[in-house]
N, C-alpha and C positions, 0 to 999 in steps of 0.2 A: 750710314753716317760716315761721310765722310774724314779725307785723314787730317784736315784742316783742323775738325770740329773734333777729334781727336785729341790734338794737343794744341798748346799753346803756349807763348814763349817758350818753345825747346820742349816743355812739359807733359811726355806722353799720360794719356790720362788711364790709359787698360794698365801701366806701369804702377804711377804714383796710385792711382786711389785706393788699388787692392790692397798694395803693400800698409797703406795709412792704415787700414781697418780692422788689417791682420795686426798690426804691431797694438793697434788701442783694444785689439779682442787678447790679445797677450798681457799685455800689464792688468787691463780686468782678474785674466784667468793668472795669471801669478800670482796676485796679491790671493786671488783665494788658494788658492790651491799649495801657499808658504805662509802664510800668516798663522795657521798656528803650529805648526815648525819654525817658524823664524819666534813665533814667543817664548816659547820650548823652549830654545837652543841659545838667543840673544835675550831675551829678553826685551821683546822688541817686534811688534805685528809688519812691521812696515822694512825691515832688514831689508827683505831681497828685492821689494819691491821698489825700491828708492835707490839700488846699486841699477836696476834695471832699466832704472827712469832716465838715468844719469848717463848710460847707451843708447838706447832710445837719441836724447836727444845728440849725443857727439855723433852717433849711425845716419841721421839729417844732415847734419853739416857736412860729412863727409859724403853724403851724397852728393849733395849742393854743390860741392867743390869738385867731386868725379866728373859732376851730368858737363860743367861747364868748358871741362879741359879737351881737347878736341884727339880725337882716339890718337890718331898720329904718330902723339905725343907718346902714347904708353909702350911704341916702341924702343923709345930708350931708356926705358925701364925695365927692358927684357931682364938684362941680366945682375941689373943692380935689386930688383924683387928677388931673383933667384938665389943672388950672395945671400940677403940680408934673412931671407925665410932660412937655408941654410945654417947658417950662424943663431937663428934660434930655435933651430931645432935641437943644435950641438951642447945649449945652455939649459936646456934643460937636464943634461947629463951633471952637473958643474951642480957640487955639493954649494947649501945656501943659496942657491938661486933655483932653479929648479924644485918643483913641488908634487910632492909624492901624494897622491888619494887613492883611497882604494887596491891598495898594492901597484897602481901604475903610475908612472914619473911623464904625465906627458902636457905640465902645466909652469914657469916661470914666474918667479917676481918680480915687475919693475917697480918701484915705491909702494904705490896705495894699489893699485893694477896688476889682478891677476888674470894672463892671457897665453890659450892655448896655440902654440905657433905651428900645427898640424892646420888647423884652418886657415893662416896664409899662405900655406903651402899651398891650395886651391885656389886661388885666384893667381897666387906665384906661376904655376903652371899652364892655368885658363890662359895667361897673358903671353908666356912663353911658346905654348901650343899657336897658336893663334899666327902671331909673326916668323913662327920656321916653318908650320906646314905651308901657308902663304907662300914663303917663298922657295918649297919643293913641291908646289905643286905638282911638277910636273912625274918628280921620283915615287908621290906618296907610294904608287907600288912597289916600291925600289926595295930590299929589303936592308942593302946598306947603305942608303942615303934615304930611304924615308922611314924604314921603320925603326934601323937599329939607334942611331944614334939617338930620338923620342924614348925608346926603353934604355938605353942609358942612365939620361937626365934624371928620368924618373925612378928608378931600380934604385937608385942616390939617394932622394930621398922617402923613398917607400920602407928601403932597408935602414933609415933612422928612424921614423914611424913606426914598424914592427916592436925594434926594440921595445921599446917604452914602456908595456908591449902593446900596441895597437893594432890588432889584426883587424879590424875592423874598417877602419878609414883606408888602409894597405891595399883592402878588398876594393873600398868602394873607387878610389882613385885608380888601380890599374885598369876598375871596370868602364874607367868615365873612358880616360887616354883610348881604350880599345876603340869604344862607340865614337870619339870622334875621327879618330884616325881611319875605322871603318868609313865613317863619311866622307874624307879624304879621298877615297880613295885607297886605302889597304887591300893587298893582295888578301883574296879569302881565304887562301893555303894559310897566307902567314897567320891569320886570326884564328882558324881552326888548332895549328900550332902550340901557340900563342895557349889554349886554350889544355890543353891535353897535357902538354907541359906545367900549366898552373896546378892543374887540378891534383894532382898524391901533394904536388906541396903542403896546398890549402889542407888537406887530406890529413897530413902529418899533422903541423900545427894545432886545429884543431883536436884530435885525438894524445899527445901531450903536453896536457893543460888539464886539469882539474875541471878549473873554472867554468872552460869552454866545452868541456864537455857537459859541465851542470845544463850549461844555457841551451845548447842542443834537443837535452834531456827534458828541461823546459818547455821546449818547443814541439817534441815530438811527445810526450808524457807527463804534460806538470802535474795529473790527478794524483799517481804516484808517490809523489814528493811534496801533498799541498801545504808544508811549513819548511821546509828547507826547499830546493831549488824549482819548484813551480811558484813559490811563494808572489812573484811579484807579479806572474803575468795572471794569474785565477781574480787578484785581483782588480788590474784591470779590465777581467772580463767580467768582474761583479760591477767595475764600474761603468760600461757600457752595457751592462744586462740591467743596470740601475734609472738609467736616465731612458727610459723610455724613447715614445713618439717623441715630447716635446720638455723631458730632463726635471729634476728634481726641482729645477731655479739657480740663479750667479749666487754665488757660494754657500748653498747648502750640502754640499759633497759628504756621502762620510767617508767616503775613503783613503780624504785627503789627510785625516784626522791619523796618521805616523801605520795608517793600514800599508796607506801603494808607498815604496822605495821610489823616489827621485819622481816625486807626480808633480812638481812645476820645472823640471827637464824632460829628459826622454819620453815622461810618460805624461806630461801633459796633455794630450788629446782626451787621455781616459776620463784625466776629472772634468775635461770639457765637453764629452760623452754624457756622464753623467749630471753634469747641471743644464745640459742645455740638447739631449736627445737627439735625437738623431735630425730632424730639422735643421737642427745650431751645427753636426756634421757637417751636412749634407752644403751648407754653408760653404762653409768652412774647404770644402771640399772645391767646390766652386770658382772660392777666390785664387786657389793655387792653379787651377784649371785657365783659367783667364790670363795669370802672370802667365804660365807658359806657356800657354798657346799661341802671347803675343810675343814671348822671346822668340818661338823661334818665326814665330813673322815678322821681327824686327831683320832675323838671318837669316830670312832669305832677301830678302829685301832690300839690304846693308849695299851701298857702292860700291864695293871693295870685298875681296877675297877673305881680307885681313880684318873686316867689322864683323863680314861673317859668320870666321869660325871663332872669332874672340863671342861674340851674342850665341853662341850655337856651344859654344865652351861652359857658360854664364851657367845659359837658360838648364841645360842639360846638367847641370854639378846641383844646379838647386830643384830639377826635378826629380834627380836619384834619394839626395836627401829625406824630399817628404813622401814619396812612394815606400822608401823604408822603415822613414821612421812610423807610417801609419800600417806599411803590413806587422812590426813588431809588436805596435801594443792592441792590434787586431787579430795577434797571433799567426797570422798567416805566414812571416819568418821569423830565426832561430832572434833570441833577442843581443840587442848592440848598442852599444853608447852613445847613441848619436842623436843629438836634440833637433828640435822643429821648426824651421828655419821662421822665424818672427812671432815665434809663437810663444816653444822655450826661452826658460834662463841662461843666460851664456851668453857676457859680452863680445867674446871673440870672433861667437858664429853670428852673430850681431852683426858686426861689424862686416865683417866680410859680406855678407847677403847684401846689406844698406849699401857697401862698395859694388855687387854687384848689378844692382838693381840701377844705381848711377851710369854705371858703363853702356847699360841698355837701353839709358834714357838718353844718353852723349849720341849713339847711335841714332837711335831712332831717328834725331835734330835732323840729321843727316841727310837724311831717306830721300 
């Protein structure tokens, strides 16, 4: 199929259609996985569905606005976005503004909305990295001109995210930036040095917090404490096992009945696996693959280096989140509180991913 048939009015169907399907499936899954919890907690089975529906509408508005903004205009937003993101991260620690959930101070309350600033940081860094790497294309192999400035900017944000505490997001941002800089021409010796220096620090941070040790043990030996640290991942296994080939049917999950914690957020794929089975999960993976492959193609075909790096950054960030979330719920990776793009409940994550889709469509329209 030709490029002309794949797009109309600047709307890339290989991006837009999978996004719409995933969002629709996400709303169904959120209602299915959260209705019992919402009724139990708020006496309103539609509580989470209504909130997510609002963010879906807001996300589509954001997508269409960003899609119609020329990519060059983003260059003027690089430093304002970084500044706003940094201020919002600081606001997390202000009493009465920051919101603490489960021992972590990662959210801020702005009127009726509760937002997670670290999600905006990801998008802001994507815009910044594209702008900076395209300007320093001839110096990316240099330590002082190519590597150090980007590491210093990232370190400022990662430090604030780390003390929330949110080690998982810190590691993801770090890994994502290294991938981007490597593609842009980072010296392989510098890459190896970063890994060698970072590994002991990550090991120390994991082994000096009990809840992180429990997460690691849940990954390595979940059956040693099935009622404790292994509880969540074991019930995720049960959900996947119960789904079989075709699933038990939408709305018929047993694990959503307060057995599987975070069933409408981080572990929503487990509920989908139980209700839709292997076939349903295969379709979801295929939809994400279409999005990611299309994003990479947009990056390769972009008209300039800045657009290419921006499309690549957005696509890799989305792909990393998908891989890590799926790896966690299937027991292939240690537990990390990370939502599944477009499917999980969470307004901040959804808005940032919809903005990313808008950026990809804007770049695609200019190819």
